Legacy VTK file of the C-alpha trace (Angstrom):
# vtk DataFile Version 3.0
C-alpha trace
ASCII
DATASET POLYDATA
POINTS 388 float
199.359 130.644 168.871
196.162 128.683 168.144
195.139 128.240 164.549
191.526 129.084 163.601
189.789 125.836 162.759
186.237 125.644 161.282
184.020 122.910 162.483
182.124 120.772 159.952
178.811 122.167 161.226
179.875 125.727 160.466
180.954 124.748 156.988
177.562 123.184 156.281
175.706 126.287 157.476
177.875 128.514 155.289
177.183 126.418 152.192
173.450 126.425 152.879
173.446 130.214 153.219
175.254 130.606 149.908
172.727 128.288 148.213
169.747 130.293 149.526
171.277 133.596 148.440
171.957 132.204 144.967
168.359 130.878 144.609
166.882 134.213 145.719
169.021 136.086 143.210
168.052 133.711 140.404
164.303 133.971 141.233
164.503 137.761 141.340
166.254 137.806 137.967
163.604 135.559 136.391
160.749 137.607 137.899
162.266 140.776 136.491
162.582 139.160 133.056
158.953 137.987 133.218
157.776 141.468 134.204
159.695 142.934 131.269
158.115 140.384 128.902
154.501 141.084 129.998
153.971 144.160 127.796
155.230 142.156 124.810
152.797 139.339 125.513
149.914 141.771 126.053
150.574 143.317 122.679
150.051 139.966 120.909
146.643 139.529 119.186
144.382 136.902 120.703
142.684 136.032 117.369
142.695 136.969 113.709
139.189 138.052 112.674
137.260 139.614 109.825
134.618 142.287 110.343
130.963 142.608 109.367
128.337 145.276 109.894
124.630 144.889 110.519
122.585 145.576 107.402
118.975 146.579 106.879
116.787 144.179 104.922
113.212 142.974 104.533
112.301 139.800 106.427
109.025 137.866 106.260
106.640 138.078 109.201
105.525 134.590 110.199
103.227 133.336 112.935
103.898 129.781 114.083
101.119 127.523 115.346
100.383 123.860 116.017
97.325 121.807 115.218
95.896 118.575 113.901
95.270 117.363 110.362
91.696 116.262 109.624
89.447 115.390 106.716
87.696 118.339 105.107
84.421 116.391 105.155
83.837 112.719 105.945
80.850 110.944 104.374
79.157 107.968 106.020
78.122 105.235 103.581
75.497 102.837 104.964
72.890 100.243 104.043
69.498 101.495 102.859
67.665 98.153 102.817
66.829 96.172 105.913
67.708 92.556 106.650
69.963 91.886 103.634
73.121 89.772 103.645
76.404 91.281 102.417
77.538 89.206 99.431
80.713 91.016 98.291
82.960 93.921 99.301
84.655 95.759 96.444
86.541 98.500 98.323
88.931 98.604 101.251
90.594 101.126 103.502
92.830 103.485 101.560
91.198 102.875 98.177
90.534 105.919 96.022
87.013 105.654 94.586
84.935 107.677 92.160
81.413 108.961 92.544
78.913 106.167 91.766
81.469 103.354 92.075
80.151 100.086 93.603
81.591 99.544 97.086
79.602 96.489 98.196
76.743 94.248 97.058
73.981 92.415 98.932
72.383 89.070 98.154
69.457 89.651 95.726
67.517 86.349 95.697
64.744 87.373 98.079
64.332 90.772 96.468
64.154 89.310 92.968
61.329 87.050 94.171
59.499 90.072 95.564
59.973 91.858 92.239
58.471 88.914 90.346
55.506 88.867 92.730
54.967 92.595 92.252
55.052 92.203 88.453
52.385 89.489 88.641
50.190 91.637 90.886
50.527 94.505 88.413
49.527 92.265 85.492
46.450 91.057 87.415
45.465 94.605 88.290
45.827 95.700 84.679
43.601 92.793 83.480
40.916 93.670 86.039
41.190 97.297 85.014
40.674 96.411 81.356
37.532 94.366 82.201
36.176 97.165 84.397
36.817 99.699 81.649
34.870 97.567 79.104
31.892 97.250 81.456
31.978 101.001 82.093
31.986 101.731 78.349
28.903 99.521 77.783
27.125 101.166 80.676
27.795 104.576 79.204
26.444 103.402 75.840
23.007 102.411 77.254
22.877 105.098 79.908
19.514 106.911 79.707
17.819 104.273 77.536
16.219 102.523 80.495
17.891 99.175 79.738
20.161 99.565 82.734
19.286 101.365 85.901
21.212 104.439 86.956
22.470 102.586 90.026
24.067 99.865 87.923
25.666 102.453 85.640
27.219 104.172 88.632
28.417 100.797 89.907
30.241 100.018 86.625
31.842 103.454 86.581
32.999 103.052 90.188
34.494 99.650 89.436
36.457 101.226 86.579
37.942 103.879 88.852
38.760 101.269 91.524
40.514 99.056 88.992
42.636 101.986 87.790
43.619 102.763 91.398
44.652 99.147 91.929
46.838 99.330 88.835
48.538 102.440 90.201
49.033 100.702 93.557
50.551 97.662 91.883
52.900 99.871 89.887
54.018 101.626 93.089
54.687 98.270 94.762
56.726 97.143 91.766
58.729 100.404 91.834
59.412 99.887 95.548
60.739 96.376 94.932
62.868 97.578 92.005
64.280 100.285 94.284
65.160 97.638 96.876
66.861 95.653 94.133
68.834 98.744 93.158
69.852 99.299 96.772
71.553 95.917 96.870
74.534 97.799 95.409
76.190 100.271 97.773
77.523 103.190 95.700
80.057 105.884 96.601
78.184 109.177 97.169
81.242 111.209 96.124
84.800 110.787 94.909
87.386 110.387 97.645
89.382 107.969 99.792
87.978 105.178 101.964
89.062 105.911 105.543
87.168 103.146 107.390
85.323 99.901 106.598
82.938 98.299 109.085
81.309 95.798 106.720
81.914 92.040 106.818
81.007 89.550 104.113
78.049 87.395 105.196
76.765 89.816 107.807
73.049 90.681 107.791
72.723 94.403 108.455
69.830 96.706 109.123
68.896 99.883 107.358
71.184 102.760 108.319
74.109 100.597 109.417
77.404 102.336 108.561
79.527 100.263 106.187
82.230 102.721 105.021
83.634 106.148 105.791
84.796 108.281 102.904
87.062 111.368 102.893
85.224 113.495 100.374
87.326 114.428 97.347
90.433 113.386 99.287
90.658 116.908 100.715
92.494 117.484 103.988
92.606 120.493 106.255
94.856 121.672 109.059
93.117 122.969 112.178
95.575 125.352 113.796
95.244 126.445 117.407
95.958 130.163 117.715
95.763 132.317 120.824
92.904 134.774 121.023
95.328 137.713 120.908
96.770 136.538 117.575
93.530 135.630 115.813
93.068 139.214 114.673
96.337 139.034 112.679
94.972 136.257 110.467
92.394 136.634 107.724
90.717 134.306 105.248
92.990 133.679 102.270
96.259 133.966 104.232
98.978 131.664 102.891
100.346 128.987 105.206
103.178 126.450 105.021
102.378 123.305 107.026
105.111 120.839 108.047
104.338 117.191 108.799
106.200 115.266 111.538
108.340 113.634 108.853
109.466 117.004 107.462
107.238 117.103 104.366
105.712 120.510 103.629
102.460 121.543 101.965
101.021 124.871 100.966
97.813 125.897 102.649
95.286 128.678 102.550
93.084 129.886 105.390
89.460 129.013 104.626
87.705 130.248 107.736
88.300 131.232 111.352
86.247 129.699 114.152
83.613 132.128 115.451
84.333 131.160 119.075
87.340 130.683 121.372
87.760 127.742 123.742
87.013 128.966 127.259
89.528 126.572 128.849
92.574 127.139 126.611
91.722 130.616 125.255
92.692 129.322 121.802
90.717 129.596 118.599
90.750 127.265 115.602
91.854 128.361 112.142
90.764 126.041 109.322
93.412 125.789 106.604
92.875 123.946 103.307
95.957 121.947 102.265
96.127 122.783 98.572
99.433 121.402 97.256
103.070 120.486 97.782
105.716 123.131 98.483
107.875 123.683 95.419
111.317 122.109 95.694
110.513 119.973 98.745
109.723 116.778 96.849
106.849 114.337 96.844
104.554 114.840 99.831
101.880 112.360 98.742
100.803 110.340 101.755
102.884 112.400 104.180
99.769 114.071 105.616
97.116 111.859 107.185
94.000 112.692 109.214
94.650 112.619 112.931
98.344 113.513 112.817
99.865 116.546 114.559
101.535 119.184 112.373
103.234 122.563 112.691
102.640 125.514 110.404
103.591 129.127 109.772
101.186 131.835 108.657
102.765 134.282 106.179
101.722 137.753 107.340
103.864 139.910 105.012
107.310 141.550 105.364
108.955 144.131 107.606
112.318 145.876 107.867
114.987 144.387 110.116
118.672 144.708 111.070
120.504 141.430 110.407
123.960 139.933 110.928
125.382 136.517 109.989
124.556 133.782 112.470
128.285 133.152 112.954
128.632 136.613 114.501
126.284 135.744 117.374
127.634 133.855 120.405
125.244 132.232 122.886
126.480 132.036 126.483
124.479 131.192 129.571
121.243 131.507 127.637
122.002 135.014 126.313
123.177 136.174 122.896
126.276 138.352 122.420
128.271 139.943 119.618
131.790 141.393 119.769
132.386 144.942 118.569
135.917 145.909 117.461
137.057 149.413 118.420
139.661 151.656 116.822
142.288 150.226 119.178
141.532 146.739 117.852
140.167 145.630 121.206
136.801 143.892 121.385
133.894 144.728 123.622
131.137 142.249 124.350
127.588 143.462 123.545
124.437 141.725 124.752
121.827 141.598 121.970
118.239 140.530 121.509
117.750 138.243 118.505
114.591 137.683 116.490
113.764 136.011 113.205
116.215 133.689 111.468
116.172 133.490 107.665
118.844 131.374 106.023
122.254 132.391 107.380
121.032 135.753 108.700
119.612 136.481 112.129
117.633 139.559 113.129
119.117 141.818 115.837
116.310 143.597 117.637
118.463 145.591 120.080
122.046 146.112 121.228
123.755 146.887 117.879
123.953 149.942 115.625
124.417 149.798 111.833
127.827 151.510 112.081
129.254 149.014 114.605
132.061 146.794 113.325
131.498 143.279 114.556
133.580 140.110 114.631
132.257 137.936 111.788
133.107 134.569 113.355
135.120 133.027 116.164
133.605 135.153 118.900
133.322 132.147 121.187
137.161 132.224 121.572
137.228 135.882 122.674
136.749 137.682 125.947
135.850 141.279 126.652
138.935 143.500 126.093
140.938 141.046 123.956
143.213 142.430 121.233
142.480 141.072 117.735
144.117 141.215 114.354
141.752 142.394 111.629
141.973 140.994 108.094
139.785 141.454 105.055
136.899 139.035 104.636
137.697 136.062 102.443
136.260 136.204 98.929
135.545 133.224 96.704
138.576 132.332 94.649
138.373 133.084 90.949
137.747 130.097 88.739
141.010 128.593 87.497
141.516 128.703 83.722
140.792 125.479 81.909
143.861 123.377 81.140
143.984 121.538 77.849
LINES 1 389
388 0 1 2 3 4 5 6 7 8 9 10 11 12 13 14 15 16 17 18 19 20 21 22 23 24 25 26 27 28 29 30 31 32 33 34 35 36 37 38 39 40 41 42 43 44 45 46 47 48 49 50 51 52 53 54 55 56 57 58 59 60 61 62 63 64 65 66 67 68 69 70 71 72 73 74 75 76 77 78 79 80 81 82 83 84 85 86 87 88 89 90 91 92 93 94 95 96 97 98 99 100 101 102 103 104 105 106 107 108 109 110 111 112 113 114 115 116 117 118 119 120 121 122 123 124 125 126 127 128 129 130 131 132 133 134 135 136 137 138 139 140 141 142 143 144 145 146 147 148 149 150 151 152 153 154 155 156 157 158 159 160 161 162 163 164 165 166 167 168 169 170 171 172 173 174 175 176 177 178 179 180 181 182 183 184 185 186 187 188 189 190 191 192 193 194 195 196 197 198 199 200 201 202 203 204 205 206 207 208 209 210 211 212 213 214 215 216 217 218 219 220 221 222 223 224 225 226 227 228 229 230 231 232 233 234 235 236 237 238 239 240 241 242 243 244 245 246 247 248 249 250 251 252 253 254 255 256 257 258 259 260 261 262 263 264 265 266 267 268 269 270 271 272 273 274 275 276 277 278 279 280 281 282 283 284 285 286 287 288 289 290 291 292 293 294 295 296 297 298 299 300 301 302 303 304 305 306 307 308 309 310 311 312 313 314 315 316 317 318 319 320 321 322 323 324 325 326 327 328 329 330 331 332 333 334 335 336 337 338 339 340 341 342 343 344 345 346 347 348 349 350 351 352 353 354 355 356 357 358 359 360 361 362 363 364 365 366 367 368 369 370 371 372 373 374 375 376 377 378 379 380 381 382 383 384 385 386 387
């Protein structure tokens, strides 16, 4: 009788089969355990949140615009006399000057000589006039007596009138020379700030040559560019807040609207007087200069709006969303249209109702359908009692 003997190959195949069966059983057991654990995991909250509701409030209506800062009026200060040499300059760019202040002086030697010559001519004319007047008085005394002919009497009277005219002419010439002497001092026509200086000491300038430019009264204005469709919303006297590139702010008031609109850009200019610094912003002196570009907002009143905290709004792919929490504590993603932003509040123009309960913060960690745990909103802790 032959004994049954197993070959090594058969033994190896049997062991491999047992290993496969064991692995399959273990995998099935683990899969079953994972399937049983899924409902438990699904029941776990994805995030702990607090809730807010949209509230109705009044928000300011503002119209933003851009434009350039310019001088309200710029005066040109020039030479009035011709062919004079600049002797001294007493003002420079950026200087604040007062009306009537001396800005520059011209050399006066030649004009003083002309004044002396005019005085001498006046004295000569006055002496001749006195002699002519004496002759005319004697002629009048003997007129009609036959001692002097009527022709000679008329001649003496004519000489008197001519001498008086020469005196008046000499006086006018002296006044003209004194005026030239006065014009050797260039005076500020108004109070303000020197914005440009073209004068050079030693230069001989002609009449009408511009020496200085002056920002009258130091007043600046902002020239806002507004579209033609928005011009009708603005009126003279409207308050404006203008912001310089450095962040400084100044109050403004609309002075006038341009009567025409640019045909190329379809924009109209609004002239805004910069009247003073914005309270609480700090010193804005020197922050606004002519020629700079600035941004401003026209204050057009208030209107009702529905607002939520900015932390409740999540921006994804260029769109804004909020997360509403239902009675089953699951969130649903709502697409909203946002509007004005004031402080920590943002206006919701569409997509939310006042009764909706929204996730106050942390919405960026949520997905549509997630389960959340709701807690009361945190309140500021009460002040601790003082310890002696």
